[in-house]
N, C-alpha and C positions, 0 to 999 in steps of 0.2 A: 571622122569622130573619134577614133583612137587618138588623136592630140587632143585634142577638146579635153577627151575623158581626163588624159595623166596635166593637161596644164591645171583643170580643176583642184586635181588631188591635192598636185605642186602651192596651189594658192592654200587650199586646205592645211597642209601642213606646215608650213608658211605662218598661218593665220596662228595654229597651234602655239607653235613656238613662239610664237608676242607676244599672245598671252600667257603663255608659259612663264618666259620673261618678268611681264609687266608684274607678275602674281608674285615673283620671287622678289621682284621689286618693291610692287607694292609691302610688303609683308616685312620686309627691309624697314624700311620708311615708317611704317606703323610701329613697329618695336624699338625705333629712334625715337618717334613722337610720345609714345608712354613712358620713357622712359625722361623725359623734357619737362621738369618742375614749373609749376605755376607758381608763384610769389603773388599770394593775399594780401591787400593791404593791413585787412580786418577778416576778424573771424566770421566765416558761411558756414550758417546754419537752414539749414532749409527738409524740407519732408517729400519721403519716398512710398506717397501711398502703395497699397497693392495690390497687383494687377495692371498696376503702367508697363504702357507698351516697352522698349528698347528705343523706337524716336524718340517719346518724352521724355524721356529720363535724358538723353544727351541732351535736347533743347533745354531742363533744366538744367542742368551739369552745369551749361553755358553761362544763364543768365545767371546762377549763381557766381560765376565765376570760377567755377572749381576749375573747368579746365579750359580752354578755347579754342577750340572744332567740337561742334557737335556731331559732326558728320565721320569726322575721325576718330572719336569714340566708338561709333557705332559701329564701324568699321573692325577696329582693334576686335571690339569683344565679338562681334560673329567668326573672326579668327582664332582670338586665344582666349576668352574668356568662358564660362557657363551664363547664360543670362539666366537661367533657369534659377541658379544656385544664390541670386541676389536677394534680400531679406529686407521688406520693408522697414522703416522703421524713420526715424527724424536723427540726422548723421550734422555734424560737425566737422568742419575743417580749419586748418590756420596756418599761419608762417607759407612756408615752400611745401607744396602737394603734388606731386607724379599723378599722372593718369589711372597705374597700375594701382601704385595705390589706394586709389578710391575707388577700386576696384575692389580689389582685397578687402580693405575696410568693409564693404557692404557684403561681400560673403562671406565673411566674419560676423557679421550684424552686430558691427561697431556702432551701437546705436547711441547719439548722445542724450544724457538722461539730466537736465538743468540741474544746477545745486542753489537750492533756496535757502539754507541754513548751514555752513562751514560755525563749526567754533573748537580750538585745540587747550586740548586740556595739559600745563606742562607738567613734570616730572613731580613728584614732591609736592604737587596740591593737594590741599586739605578740603573735607567735604564742602564745609563753608565758601573757599574758593572759587570751584568749580560752582557751587550754587549761585554764588555771587554773578559770576559770567554767564551762566544761563539767564538767570533774571533781565542781567543788563539785554540781552540781546531779544527779550520780552519772549522769551522760550514758556515762562508760565510765571504763576507769583509766588513770593519765597515763602508764603506759608503752605504753598500745597507743594512744593520742596522738601519744607524741614518735615512736614508729618509723613512725607514717603520715605524718603531715606531713614525713619524707622519704624514704620511700619512691619508689625509681624508676617507678615499675610503677603505682603510686597515681596521681602525676603527670602522668606518661603520659596515663593514662585520663581526669583532669580537663585537659588540656591545658595544664599547666602545664610549663614549661621552665625550673626553676629548681633550687636544691638544697632549699627545702623550701616551705612556701605561704604564707612571712610576707610581708605583700603583698600576697595574693590571696584574702585570709580579707574580708569585704566589709562595713563597717560598715554593719549596720540589726538591724533585727527580724526574730528568727524566729520560731516557728511552728510543730508541728507535733500529729495529731491521733493518730498513734501513736508512741509515746516510741522515738526512735531510738537507734541504735549510735553509737559515734563513727563507721564510715568514713559513715555516711549523713546525719551531723550536719553534715562535713566537707565533701559531696559539697555540700549542700544551699547551705550556706558559699561556697564558689566557684564553683556553676552560677551563684549572685548573683549573682559579681562578674562573671562572662562579658556576663552580660544586662544588666548596668548598663554594660558598657563604651561611650564612645560610640563609635557606627558612625564607621569607617574609621582608627581609633585606632590600629594598628599601623602602618597606612601611612603617617601625618601624622608618627611621631615617628619611623621609621624613614627619613624625610623631613628630620629633621632628626641624622642620625646616629648615633638610640638604637636600640636593641633593645628588647623592650617589657619584659622585668625591668627593663631601664636606666633606662625613661621610671615605673617603678614604682616603682625605690627613689628617684629625682629626686622626685615629687610625695610619696614616704614622708617625706622631710625635707622638703617644703614644711608638710606636715602637721603634725609634730614643732615647727616654728618656729614656727608661727604657726596662732591659729586664728581670725582674723579675714579674712572671704571679700574685705574691701577691698585686705589685706595680702596676699595669697597671691601676685601677677601681682609685686609688688614683691621678695619675697623668691626667686619663679622669676628672674628680670632677676641679680639678685646672683648667683645658683647658675651661672647659665650664662654671664654677663662671666668669672664666675671662670675656670670649666671653658675656655674658651677664650684666657683669658689666661696658663694654665698656673700658677694662684694653688695656693695649700688652700683650703678651702672654709670650714674653721676653724669647723663644725656643732658647739656642743656637743649635741646630740637625740643625734647620729653619735654621739659621743665616747663617751655615757652609757650609748649600748646594749651598745657592745661594751666594758662596765666588768661581769665577775661582780660578781653579790652586792652594786651598787648600793648606796651607806644616804644616798645625798640630797645630799651632799657634793663637789661638781668640786673638786679639787683638784691644787695645778698638780704634782704626782707623774699623776695624772690625765694632765694634758694634756701632757708627755713620753714619757710611755707608747709609745714604737714599734712594742712583741708586738701593742697592740687595733691590728685591722685594718680597726677602724669610727674611729680617731681623725684624723679630716680635717682637726685643724691639722699633722698632720706630714705624710699619705701625700696625694699628689694625684689628683685624680680624684672619683669616686664613689664612696660605700662599698660592697664587694665586695656587698651586697644590701638591700634593704629594710628598714629600721628600725619596721615599723609598718602598719598597716591606712591607704592611704589617702582619702578623700573626693573625690568625681568631680568638685568644687573645686579640689582641688588634681592631681587629673591635667591635670585642664583646663588648669588656668595652666600645665604645662610646655609646653603651645603657643600660650600666649597672656608670656611675659614683657611685664613693664611696659618702657617707653622711657625713664626719667628720670635715668638715669646714674649710678645708687647704685651703692656699690663694698661697702658696709657698712651694717650696723646694731645696734641696740641695745634695751635694754628701757629704756620710756620711766620715768624713776623718777615723776614722777604718776599713772600708768598703769600701774599692770606686768602689764593685756594688750595692751598698744601699746607698737611699737616706732618709734628714729627712725631714720632712715636720712639717709646721708651719701653725698656723692659721692667726699670727700678724705680721706684717712687723719690727717688735720687735723680737720678738724670730726669726724671720728669718737670720736678720742680725747678731745677736748673734751665731750663726750657721755657717753664713757664714766665720766670725773672728777668730772662732773656726778650721775652714778649711782652712781660709790662714798660721794663725800658724802654724797649722802641716805640710802644705807642705814645710816651710819653716825651718822650727826643720828639716826635712829631707834634 
């Protein structure tokens, strides 16, 4: 009798040891499996309904090809995850996906929201160009946009104290999960402007004697005059110096903005046209409003002009993306003559 009991105890102990060994081995195997990626040939989208059982989720993931073995996923979750934390919703996976990453995404609730509309406003785009793009995408009719961008109550609702939304249409890429109308699209773009505006910016420009609209106008001039970050403070300095000395700004980008149906050729007649309110060769001070959508870099450049003593600049004949800056009119005229000779030579 004693021997029989001893034998049973030894068998039970061996079973426990074997089970423990199998558990350790099993956990190691599941850990390795959870780190092994599955390569999806195309994006996989599936719906994970609230109240779904773990076994059903495993089957759903295997059917969607996000994992290769539902039974291993169920076992891995029981050992290493907390199924009660998984959040219902629509999910999308693509490329190489590891089972552990699938679980983590569902715990975080990284639900997939399909994009039904995406558009980009490039830096320097004018209000008209933004409207053209949105009309082309069937967001709304041109007349609706043109009415909204000048609607005083709408502008007040958006916090814009200006004649239009010019300059406040922040350059960025926008995505919508529901197709917007003209109002929703513009609200999103202007709201982004306010969210991106540096903290304390209005107070900073006010200390320099500028209203926010004047600062945005200033920044739009910088934006349209140069696309190089290194040149923005240099252009800012030239504008500030000319404003303080009571000199015309003489910026072609502003003149062009004020020309109806500009065809790409800035003529002597355009330069002498006093009826153009944006003609900064004739009219002193800043133009009446922004001439495009400035970047944050240009907005900041208003606050941080260079201190090089430059008063003029002209395109570099060797590199049309850059400018040559000058302190004196004589220097500047020499650079202008070089540019003219270079163009004639071409």
